[in-house]
mmJSON file of the N, C-alpha and C atoms, coordinates in Angstrom:
{"data_MODEL":{"atom_site":{
"group_PDB":["ATOM","ATOM","ATOM","ATOM","ATOM","ATOM","ATOM","ATOM","ATOM","ATOM","ATOM","ATOM","ATOM","ATOM","ATOM","ATOM","ATOM","ATOM","ATOM","ATOM","ATOM","ATOM","ATOM","ATOM","ATOM","ATOM","ATOM","ATOM","ATOM","ATOM","ATOM","ATOM","ATOM","ATOM","ATOM","ATOM","ATOM","ATOM","ATOM","ATOM","ATOM","ATOM","ATOM","ATOM","ATOM","ATOM","ATOM","ATOM","ATOM","ATOM","ATOM","ATOM","ATOM","ATOM","ATOM","ATOM","ATOM","ATOM","ATOM","ATOM","ATOM","ATOM","ATOM","ATOM","ATOM","ATOM","ATOM","ATOM","ATOM","ATOM","ATOM","ATOM","ATOM","ATOM","ATOM","ATOM","ATOM","ATOM","ATOM","ATOM","ATOM","ATOM","ATOM","ATOM","ATOM","ATOM","ATOM","ATOM","ATOM","ATOM","ATOM","ATOM","ATOM","ATOM","ATOM","ATOM","ATOM","ATOM","ATOM","ATOM","ATOM","ATOM","ATOM","ATOM","ATOM","ATOM","ATOM","ATOM","ATOM","ATOM","ATOM","ATOM","ATOM","ATOM","ATOM","ATOM","ATOM","ATOM","ATOM","ATOM","ATOM","ATOM","ATOM","ATOM","ATOM","ATOM","ATOM","ATOM","ATOM","ATOM","ATOM","ATOM","ATOM","ATOM","ATOM","ATOM","ATOM","ATOM","ATOM","ATOM","ATOM","ATOM","ATOM","ATOM","ATOM","ATOM","ATOM","ATOM","ATOM","ATOM","ATOM","ATOM","ATOM","ATOM","ATOM","ATOM","ATOM","ATOM","ATOM","ATOM","ATOM","ATOM","ATOM","ATOM","ATOM","ATOM","ATOM","ATOM","ATOM","ATOM","ATOM","ATOM","ATOM","ATOM","ATOM","ATOM","ATOM","ATOM","ATOM","ATOM","ATOM","ATOM","ATOM","ATOM","ATOM","ATOM","ATOM","ATOM","ATOM"],
"id":[1,2,3,4,5,6,7,8,9,10,11,12,13,14,15,16,17,18,19,20,21,22,23,24,25,26,27,28,29,30,31,32,33,34,35,36,37,38,39,40,41,42,43,44,45,46,47,48,49,50,51,52,53,54,55,56,57,58,59,60,61,62,63,64,65,66,67,68,69,70,71,72,73,74,75,76,77,78,79,80,81,82,83,84,85,86,87,88,89,90,91,92,93,94,95,96,97,98,99,100,101,102,103,104,105,106,107,108,109,110,111,112,113,114,115,116,117,118,119,120,121,122,123,124,125,126,127,128,129,130,131,132,133,134,135,136,137,138,139,140,141,142,143,144,145,146,147,148,149,150,151,152,153,154,155,156,157,158,159,160,161,162,163,164,165,166,167,168,169,170,171,172,173,174,175,176,177,178,179,180,181,182,183,184,185,186,187,188,189],
"type_symbol":["N","C","C","N","C","C","N","C","C","N","C","C","N","C","C","N","C","C","N","C","C","N","C","C","N","C","C","N","C","C","N","C","C","N","C","C","N","C","C","N","C","C","N","C","C","N","C","C","N","C","C","N","C","C","N","C","C","N","C","C","N","C","C","N","C","C","N","C","C","N","C","C","N","C","C","N","C","C","N","C","C","N","C","C","N","C","C","N","C","C","N","C","C","N","C","C","N","C","C","N","C","C","N","C","C","N","C","C","N","C","C","N","C","C","N","C","C","N","C","C","N","C","C","N","C","C","N","C","C","N","C","C","N","C","C","N","C","C","N","C","C","N","C","C","N","C","C","N","C","C","N","C","C","N","C","C","N","C","C","N","C","C","N","C","C","N","C","C","N","C","C","N","C","C","N","C","C","N","C","C","N","C","C","N","C","C","N","C","C"],
"label_atom_id":["N","CA","C","N","CA","C","N","CA","C","N","CA","C","N","CA","C","N","CA","C","N","CA","C","N","CA","C","N","CA","C","N","CA","C","N","CA","C","N","CA","C","N","CA","C","N","CA","C","N","CA","C","N","CA","C","N","CA","C","N","CA","C","N","CA","C","N","CA","C","N","CA","C","N","CA","C","N","CA","C","N","CA","C","N","CA","C","N","CA","C","N","CA","C","N","CA","C","N","CA","C","N","CA","C","N","CA","C","N","CA","C","N","CA","C","N","CA","C","N","CA","C","N","CA","C","N","CA","C","N","CA","C","N","CA","C","N","CA","C","N","CA","C","N","CA","C","N","CA","C","N","CA","C","N","CA","C","N","CA","C","N","CA","C","N","CA","C","N","CA","C","N","CA","C","N","CA","C","N","CA","C","N","CA","C","N","CA","C","N","CA","C","N","CA","C","N","CA","C","N","CA","C","N","CA","C","N","CA","C","N","CA","C","N","CA","C","N","CA","C"],
"label_alt_id":[null,null,null,null,null,null,null,null,null,null,null,null,null,null,null,null,null,null,null,null,null,null,null,null,null,null,null,null,null,null,null,null,null,null,null,null,null,null,null,null,null,null,null,null,null,null,null,null,null,null,null,null,null,null,null,null,null,null,null,null,null,null,null,null,null,null,null,null,null,null,null,null,null,null,null,null,null,null,null,null,null,null,null,null,null,null,null,null,null,null,null,null,null,null,null,null,null,null,null,null,null,null,null,null,null,null,null,null,null,null,null,null,null,null,null,null,null,null,null,null,null,null,null,null,null,null,null,null,null,null,null,null,null,null,null,null,null,null,null,null,null,null,null,null,null,null,null,null,null,null,null,null,null,null,null,null,null,null,null,null,null,null,null,null,null,null,null,null,null,null,null,null,null,null,null,null,null,null,null,null,null,null,null,null,null,null,null,null,null],
"label_comp_id":["MET","MET","MET","PRO","PRO","PRO","ASP","ASP","ASP","TYR","TYR","TYR","LEU","LEU","LEU","ASP","ASP","ASP","TYR","TYR","TYR","ASP","ASP","ASP","ASP","ASP","ASP","SER","SER","SER","ARG","ARG","ARG","ALA","ALA","ALA","MET","MET","MET","GLY","GLY","GLY","VAL","VAL","VAL","LYS","LYS","LYS","ALA","ALA","ALA","VAL","VAL","VAL","TRP","TRP","TRP","ALA","ALA","ALA","LEU","LEU","LEU","ARG","ARG","ARG","ARG","ARG","ARG","THR","THR","THR","PRO","PRO","PRO","GLY","GLY","GLY","PRO","PRO","PRO","GLU","GLU","GLU","ALA","ALA","ALA","GLU","GLU","GLU","GLU","GLU","GLU","ALA","ALA","ALA","LEU","LEU","LEU","ARG","ARG","ARG","GLY","GLY","GLY","LEU","LEU","LEU","LEU","LEU","LEU","ALA","ALA","ALA","SER","SER","SER","GLY","GLY","GLY","SER","SER","SER","ASP","ASP","ASP","ILE","ILE","ILE","VAL","VAL","VAL","ARG","ARG","ARG","GLU","GLU","GLU","ALA","ALA","ALA","ALA","ALA","ALA","ALA","ALA","ALA","LYS","LYS","LYS","GLY","GLY","GLY","LEU","LEU","LEU","ARG","ARG","ARG","SER","SER","SER","ARG","ARG","ARG","GLY","GLY","GLY","VAL","VAL","VAL","PHE","PHE","PHE","GLU","GLU","GLU","PHE","PHE","PHE","GLU","GLU","GLU","GLY","GLY","GLY","THR","THR","THR"],
"label_asym_id":["A","A","A","A","A","A","A","A","A","A","A","A","A","A","A","A","A","A","A","A","A","A","A","A","A","A","A","A","A","A","A","A","A","A","A","A","A","A","A","A","A","A","A","A","A","A","A","A","A","A","A","A","A","A","A","A","A","A","A","A","A","A","A","A","A","A","A","A","A","A","A","A","A","A","A","A","A","A","A","A","A","A","A","A","A","A","A","A","A","A","A","A","A","A","A","A","A","A","A","A","A","A","A","A","A","A","A","A","A","A","A","A","A","A","A","A","A","A","A","A","A","A","A","A","A","A","A","A","A","A","A","A","A","A","A","A","A","A","A","A","A","A","A","A","A","A","A","A","A","A","A","A","A","A","A","A","A","A","A","A","A","A","A","A","A","A","A","A","A","A","A","A","A","A","A","A","A","A","A","A","A","A","A","A","A","A","A","A","A"],
"label_entity_id":["1","1","1","1","1","1","1","1","1","1","1","1","1","1","1","1","1","1","1","1","1","1","1","1","1","1","1","1","1","1","1","1","1","1","1","1","1","1","1","1","1","1","1","1","1","1","1","1","1","1","1","1","1","1","1","1","1","1","1","1","1","1","1","1","1","1","1","1","1","1","1","1","1","1","1","1","1","1","1","1","1","1","1","1","1","1","1","1","1","1","1","1","1","1","1","1","1","1","1","1","1","1","1","1","1","1","1","1","1","1","1","1","1","1","1","1","1","1","1","1","1","1","1","1","1","1","1","1","1","1","1","1","1","1","1","1","1","1","1","1","1","1","1","1","1","1","1","1","1","1","1","1","1","1","1","1","1","1","1","1","1","1","1","1","1","1","1","1","1","1","1","1","1","1","1","1","1","1","1","1","1","1","1","1","1","1","1","1","1"],
"label_seq_id":[1,1,1,2,2,2,3,3,3,4,4,4,5,5,5,6,6,6,7,7,7,8,8,8,9,9,9,10,10,10,11,11,11,12,12,12,13,13,13,14,14,14,15,15,15,16,16,16,17,17,17,18,18,18,19,19,19,20,20,20,21,21,21,22,22,22,23,23,23,24,24,24,25,25,25,26,26,26,27,27,27,28,28,28,29,29,29,30,30,30,31,31,31,32,32,32,33,33,33,34,34,34,35,35,35,36,36,36,37,37,37,38,38,38,39,39,39,40,40,40,41,41,41,42,42,42,43,43,43,44,44,44,45,45,45,46,46,46,47,47,47,48,48,48,49,49,49,50,50,50,51,51,51,52,52,52,53,53,53,54,54,54,55,55,55,56,56,56,57,57,57,58,58,58,59,59,59,60,60,60,61,61,61,62,62,62,63,63,63],
"pdbx_PDB_ins_code":[null,null,null,null,null,null,null,null,null,null,null,null,null,null,null,null,null,null,null,null,null,null,null,null,null,null,null,null,null,null,null,null,null,null,null,null,null,null,null,null,null,null,null,null,null,null,null,null,null,null,null,null,null,null,null,null,null,null,null,null,null,null,null,null,null,null,null,null,null,null,null,null,null,null,null,null,null,null,null,null,null,null,null,null,null,null,null,null,null,null,null,null,null,null,null,null,null,null,null,null,null,null,null,null,null,null,null,null,null,null,null,null,null,null,null,null,null,null,null,null,null,null,null,null,null,null,null,null,null,null,null,null,null,null,null,null,null,null,null,null,null,null,null,null,null,null,null,null,null,null,null,null,null,null,null,null,null,null,null,null,null,null,null,null,null,null,null,null,null,null,null,null,null,null,null,null,null,null,null,null,null,null,null,null,null,null,null,null,null],
"Cartn_x":[-19.297,-19.128,-19.458,-20.256,-20.57,-19.301,-19.271,-18.106,-17.728,-18.72,-18.405,-17.711,-17.812,-17.109,-15.723,-15.434,-14.182,-13.134,-13.297,-12.36,-11.035,-9.958,-8.62,-7.763,-7.356,-6.546,-5.25,-4.619,-3.354,-3.546,-4.611,-4.893,-5.192,-5.979,-6.31,-5.048,-4.154,-2.905,-2.032,-2.017,-1.234,-1.7,-2.996,-3.542,-3.214,-3.294,-2.928,-1.447,-0.619,0.816,1.049,0.318,0.455,0.092,-1.002,-1.41,-0.327,0.314,1.395,2.62,2.979,4.169,4.043,2.853,2.72,2.917,2.827,3.053,4.433,5.199,6.522,7.559,8.335,9.337,10.515,11.206,12.442,12.354,13.518,13.57,13.206,13.387,13.053,11.551,10.752,9.299,8.871,9.496,9.171,9.547,10.69,11.117,10.152,9.662,8.698,7.399,6.957,5.758,5.98,7.164,7.471,7.436,7.917,7.884,6.465,5.548,4.157,3.444,4.051,3.469,3.492,4.303,4.388,3.501,2.661,1.776,0.856,0.459,-0.495,-1.917,-2.134,-3.471,-3.612,-4.632,-4.906,-5.149,-5.833,-6.174,-4.909,-3.978,-2.733,-1.884,-1.815,-1.057,-1.617,-2.927,-3.556,-3.295,-3.383,-3.121,-1.665,-0.736,0.682,0.919,0.291,0.428,-0.119,-1.269,-1.834,-0.913,-0.326,0.606,1.82,2.353,3.498,3.103,1.933,1.49,1.301,0.823,0.63,1.965,3.051,4.392,5.057,4.334,4.872,5.639,5.517,6.193,5.172,5.45,4.493,5.045,6.335,6.933,7.317,6.575,6.841,6.12,6.595,5.92,4.729,3.578,2.401,1.158,0.154,-1.151,-1.135],
"Cartn_y":[3.205,4.504,4.395,5.301,5.276,5.466,4.807,4.879,6.313,7.169,8.526,9.339,8.908,9.587,8.982,7.86,7.16,7.503,8.619,9.017,9.44,9.003,9.289,9.793,11.071,11.65,10.88,10.432,9.708,8.387,7.691,6.418,6.653,7.674,7.989,8.344,9.103,9.471,8.241,7.332,6.105,5.25,5.124,4.335,5.003,6.317,7.028,6.823,6.809,6.572,5.174,4.198,2.827,2.78,3.432,3.43,4.045,5.093,5.709,4.803,4.208,3.363,2.106,1.561,0.333,0.585,1.85,2.202,2.821,2.96,3.565,2.458,2.507,1.459,1.604,0.506,0.539,-0.11,-0.488,-1.173,-0.269,1.033,1.952,1.934,1.891,1.854,0.548,-0.557,-1.838,-1.832,-1.264,-1.192,-0.328,0.755,1.607,0.84,0.048,-0.772,-1.775,-2.369,-3.309,-2.596,-1.362,-0.589,-0.317,-0.132,0.138,-1.098,-2.266,-3.465,-3.371,-2.478,-2.284,-1.139,-0.622,0.484,0.104,1.086,0.87,0.693,0.904,0.798,-0.51,-1.287,-2.529,-2.247,-1.161,-0.818,-0.519,0.237,0.557,-0.706,-1.545,-2.802,-3.68,-3.804,-4.619,-4.037,-2.723,-2.076,-2.279,-2.204,-2.42,-3.849,-4.815,-6.215,-6.412,-5.814,-5.908,-5.222,-4.096,-3.392,-4.242,-4.934,-5.815,-6.966,-7.552,-8.642,-8.164,-6.926,-6.403,-6.195,-6.082,-5.946,-7.311,-8.38,-9.723,-10.226,-9.546,-9.97,-10.725,-11.994,-12.817,-13.329,-13.149,-13.607,-12.384,-12.153,-11.041,-11.274,-10.603,-10.645,-9.729,-10.159,-9.295,-10.05,-9.301,-9.895,-10.622],
"Cartn_z":[14.59,13.999,12.505,11.988,10.553,9.72,8.56,7.691,7.326,7.095,6.67,7.766,9.021,10.109,10.364,9.718,9.938,8.873,8.176,7.127,7.753,7.159,7.664,6.514,6.563,5.489,5.282,6.344,6.227,5.495,5.832,5.168,3.69,3.389,1.998,1.213,1.822,1.162,0.964,1.93,1.808,0.645,0.479,-0.623,-1.955,-2.014,-3.245,-3.561,-2.536,-2.738,-3.298,-2.795,-3.303,-4.78,-5.155,-6.565,-7.439,-6.974,-7.751,-7.795,-6.667,-6.603,-7.457,-7.55,-8.339,-9.818,-10.242,-11.646,-11.881,-10.818,-10.913,-11.093,-12.179,-12.385,-11.428,-11.234,-10.466,-9.107,-8.596,-7.304,-6.127,-6.284,-5.184,-4.906,-5.975,-5.804,-5.138,-5.558,-4.939,-3.458,-3.138,-1.735,-0.921,-1.519,-0.822,-0.552,-1.525,-1.32,-0.196,-0.171,0.911,2.266,2.303,3.541,4.008,3.063,3.417,3.973,3.822,4.439,5.961,6.491,7.938,8.424,7.558,7.914,9.069,9.833,10.915,10.422,9.132,8.552,7.781,8.128,7.397,5.917,5.628,4.246,3.443,4.021,3.335,3.163,4.193,4.074,2.962,2.909,1.871,0.489,0.359,-0.931,-1.345,-0.396,-0.698,-1.167,-0.517,-0.925,-2.336,-2.638,-3.983,-4.99,-4.578,-5.453,-5.779,-4.789,-5.036,-5.952,-5.71,-6.579,-8.013,-8.193,-9.543,-10.259,-9.482,-10.055,-10.24,-9.929,-10.097,-8.895,-7.757,-6.53,-5.682,-5.444,-4.706,-3.387,-3.15,-1.896,-1.063,-0.005,0.886,2.187,3.218,4.519,4.437,4.85,4.856,4.465,4.033,3.706,2.4],
"occupancy":[1.0,1.0,1.0,1.0,1.0,1.0,1.0,1.0,1.0,1.0,1.0,1.0,1.0,1.0,1.0,1.0,1.0,1.0,1.0,1.0,1.0,1.0,1.0,1.0,1.0,1.0,1.0,1.0,1.0,1.0,1.0,1.0,1.0,1.0,1.0,1.0,1.0,1.0,1.0,1.0,1.0,1.0,1.0,1.0,1.0,1.0,1.0,1.0,1.0,1.0,1.0,1.0,1.0,1.0,1.0,1.0,1.0,1.0,1.0,1.0,1.0,1.0,1.0,1.0,1.0,1.0,1.0,1.0,1.0,1.0,1.0,1.0,1.0,1.0,1.0,1.0,1.0,1.0,1.0,1.0,1.0,1.0,1.0,1.0,1.0,1.0,1.0,1.0,1.0,1.0,1.0,1.0,1.0,1.0,1.0,1.0,1.0,1.0,1.0,1.0,1.0,1.0,1.0,1.0,1.0,1.0,1.0,1.0,1.0,1.0,1.0,1.0,1.0,1.0,1.0,1.0,1.0,1.0,1.0,1.0,1.0,1.0,1.0,1.0,1.0,1.0,1.0,1.0,1.0,1.0,1.0,1.0,1.0,1.0,1.0,1.0,1.0,1.0,1.0,1.0,1.0,1.0,1.0,1.0,1.0,1.0,1.0,1.0,1.0,1.0,1.0,1.0,1.0,1.0,1.0,1.0,1.0,1.0,1.0,1.0,1.0,1.0,1.0,1.0,1.0,1.0,1.0,1.0,1.0,1.0,1.0,1.0,1.0,1.0,1.0,1.0,1.0,1.0,1.0,1.0,1.0,1.0,1.0,1.0,1.0,1.0,1.0,1.0,1.0],
"B_iso_or_equiv":[0.0,0.0,0.0,0.0,0.0,0.0,0.0,0.0,0.0,0.0,0.0,0.0,0.0,0.0,0.0,0.0,0.0,0.0,0.0,0.0,0.0,0.0,0.0,0.0,0.0,0.0,0.0,0.0,0.0,0.0,0.0,0.0,0.0,0.0,0.0,0.0,0.0,0.0,0.0,0.0,0.0,0.0,0.0,0.0,0.0,0.0,0.0,0.0,0.0,0.0,0.0,0.0,0.0,0.0,0.0,0.0,0.0,0.0,0.0,0.0,0.0,0.0,0.0,0.0,0.0,0.0,0.0,0.0,0.0,0.0,0.0,0.0,0.0,0.0,0.0,0.0,0.0,0.0,0.0,0.0,0.0,0.0,0.0,0.0,0.0,0.0,0.0,0.0,0.0,0.0,0.0,0.0,0.0,0.0,0.0,0.0,0.0,0.0,0.0,0.0,0.0,0.0,0.0,0.0,0.0,0.0,0.0,0.0,0.0,0.0,0.0,0.0,0.0,0.0,0.0,0.0,0.0,0.0,0.0,0.0,0.0,0.0,0.0,0.0,0.0,0.0,0.0,0.0,0.0,0.0,0.0,0.0,0.0,0.0,0.0,0.0,0.0,0.0,0.0,0.0,0.0,0.0,0.0,0.0,0.0,0.0,0.0,0.0,0.0,0.0,0.0,0.0,0.0,0.0,0.0,0.0,0.0,0.0,0.0,0.0,0.0,0.0,0.0,0.0,0.0,0.0,0.0,0.0,0.0,0.0,0.0,0.0,0.0,0.0,0.0,0.0,0.0,0.0,0.0,0.0,0.0,0.0,0.0,0.0,0.0,0.0,0.0,0.0,0.0],
"pdbx_formal_charge":[null,null,null,null,null,null,null,null,null,null,null,null,null,null,null,null,null,null,null,null,null,null,null,null,null,null,null,null,null,null,null,null,null,null,null,null,null,null,null,null,null,null,null,null,null,null,null,null,null,null,null,null,null,null,null,null,null,null,null,null,null,null,null,null,null,null,null,null,null,null,null,null,null,null,null,null,null,null,null,null,null,null,null,null,null,null,null,null,null,null,null,null,null,null,null,null,null,null,null,null,null,null,null,null,null,null,null,null,null,null,null,null,null,null,null,null,null,null,null,null,null,null,null,null,null,null,null,null,null,null,null,null,null,null,null,null,null,null,null,null,null,null,null,null,null,null,null,null,null,null,null,null,null,null,null,null,null,null,null,null,null,null,null,null,null,null,null,null,null,null,null,null,null,null,null,null,null,null,null,null,null,null,null,null,null,null,null,null,null],
"auth_seq_id":[1,1,1,2,2,2,3,3,3,4,4,4,5,5,5,6,6,6,7,7,7,8,8,8,9,9,9,10,10,10,11,11,11,12,12,12,13,13,13,14,14,14,15,15,15,16,16,16,17,17,17,18,18,18,19,19,19,20,20,20,21,21,21,22,22,22,23,23,23,24,24,24,25,25,25,26,26,26,27,27,27,28,28,28,29,29,29,30,30,30,31,31,31,32,32,32,33,33,33,34,34,34,35,35,35,36,36,36,37,37,37,38,38,38,39,39,39,40,40,40,41,41,41,42,42,42,43,43,43,44,44,44,45,45,45,46,46,46,47,47,47,48,48,48,49,49,49,50,50,50,51,51,51,52,52,52,53,53,53,54,54,54,55,55,55,56,56,56,57,57,57,58,58,58,59,59,59,60,60,60,61,61,61,62,62,62,63,63,63],
"auth_comp_id":["MET","MET","MET","PRO","PRO","PRO","ASP","ASP","ASP","TYR","TYR","TYR","LEU","LEU","LEU","ASP","ASP","ASP","TYR","TYR","TYR","ASP","ASP","ASP","ASP","ASP","ASP","SER","SER","SER","ARG","ARG","ARG","ALA","ALA","ALA","MET","MET","MET","GLY","GLY","GLY","VAL","VAL","VAL","LYS","LYS","LYS","ALA","ALA","ALA","VAL","VAL","VAL","TRP","TRP","TRP","ALA","ALA","ALA","LEU","LEU","LEU","ARG","ARG","ARG","ARG","ARG","ARG","THR","THR","THR","PRO","PRO","PRO","GLY","GLY","GLY","PRO","PRO","PRO","GLU","GLU","GLU","ALA","ALA","ALA","GLU","GLU","GLU","GLU","GLU","GLU","ALA","ALA","ALA","LEU","LEU","LEU","ARG","ARG","ARG","GLY","GLY","GLY","LEU","LEU","LEU","LEU","LEU","LEU","ALA","ALA","ALA","SER","SER","SER","GLY","GLY","GLY","SER","SER","SER","ASP","ASP","ASP","ILE","ILE","ILE","VAL","VAL","VAL","ARG","ARG","ARG","GLU","GLU","GLU","ALA","ALA","ALA","ALA","ALA","ALA","ALA","ALA","ALA","LYS","LYS","LYS","GLY","GLY","GLY","LEU","LEU","LEU","ARG","ARG","ARG","SER","SER","SER","ARG","ARG","ARG","GLY","GLY","GLY","VAL","VAL","VAL","PHE","PHE","PHE","GLU","GLU","GLU","PHE","PHE","PHE","GLU","GLU","GLU","GLY","GLY","GLY","THR","THR","THR"],
"auth_asym_id":["A","A","A","A","A","A","A","A","A","A","A","A","A","A","A","A","A","A","A","A","A","A","A","A","A","A","A","A","A","A","A","A","A","A","A","A","A","A","A","A","A","A","A","A","A","A","A","A","A","A","A","A","A","A","A","A","A","A","A","A","A","A","A","A","A","A","A","A","A","A","A","A","A","A","A","A","A","A","A","A","A","A","A","A","A","A","A","A","A","A","A","A","A","A","A","A","A","A","A","A","A","A","A","A","A","A","A","A","A","A","A","A","A","A","A","A","A","A","A","A","A","A","A","A","A","A","A","A","A","A","A","A","A","A","A","A","A","A","A","A","A","A","A","A","A","A","A","A","A","A","A","A","A","A","A","A","A","A","A","A","A","A","A","A","A","A","A","A","A","A","A","A","A","A","A","A","A","A","A","A","A","A","A","A","A","A","A","A","A"],
"auth_atom_id":["N","CA","C","N","CA","C","N","CA","C","N","CA","C","N","CA","C","N","CA","C","N","CA","C","N","CA","C","N","CA","C","N","CA","C","N","CA","C","N","CA","C","N","CA","C","N","CA","C","N","CA","C","N","CA","C","N","CA","C","N","CA","C","N","CA","C","N","CA","C","N","CA","C","N","CA","C","N","CA","C","N","CA","C","N","CA","C","N","CA","C","N","CA","C","N","CA","C","N","CA","C","N","CA","C","N","CA","C","N","CA","C","N","CA","C","N","CA","C","N","CA","C","N","CA","C","N","CA","C","N","CA","C","N","CA","C","N","CA","C","N","CA","C","N","CA","C","N","CA","C","N","CA","C","N","CA","C","N","CA","C","N","CA","C","N","CA","C","N","CA","C","N","CA","C","N","CA","C","N","CA","C","N","CA","C","N","CA","C","N","CA","C","N","CA","C","N","CA","C","N","CA","C","N","CA","C","N","CA","C","N","CA","C","N","CA","C","N","CA","C"],
"pdbx_PDB_model_num":[1,1,1,1,1,1,1,1,1,1,1,1,1,1,1,1,1,1,1,1,1,1,1,1,1,1,1,1,1,1,1,1,1,1,1,1,1,1,1,1,1,1,1,1,1,1,1,1,1,1,1,1,1,1,1,1,1,1,1,1,1,1,1,1,1,1,1,1,1,1,1,1,1,1,1,1,1,1,1,1,1,1,1,1,1,1,1,1,1,1,1,1,1,1,1,1,1,1,1,1,1,1,1,1,1,1,1,1,1,1,1,1,1,1,1,1,1,1,1,1,1,1,1,1,1,1,1,1,1,1,1,1,1,1,1,1,1,1,1,1,1,1,1,1,1,1,1,1,1,1,1,1,1,1,1,1,1,1,1,1,1,1,1,1,1,1,1,1,1,1,1,1,1,1,1,1,1,1,1,1,1,1,1,1,1,1,1,1,1]
}}}
């Protein structure tokens, strides 16, 4: 399937949420990022892992 037909609004929204959460201070934002590691989307899981690493968190279950 061509990439342009594989667009998923939920996945796009999940990635946008990760970008916002990685800039949001506090433990609640970190916990939300950890929750996104269980996403059904590989792209969202990877973005959440990168978001946690950008916050200095390197020990977590996930990618």
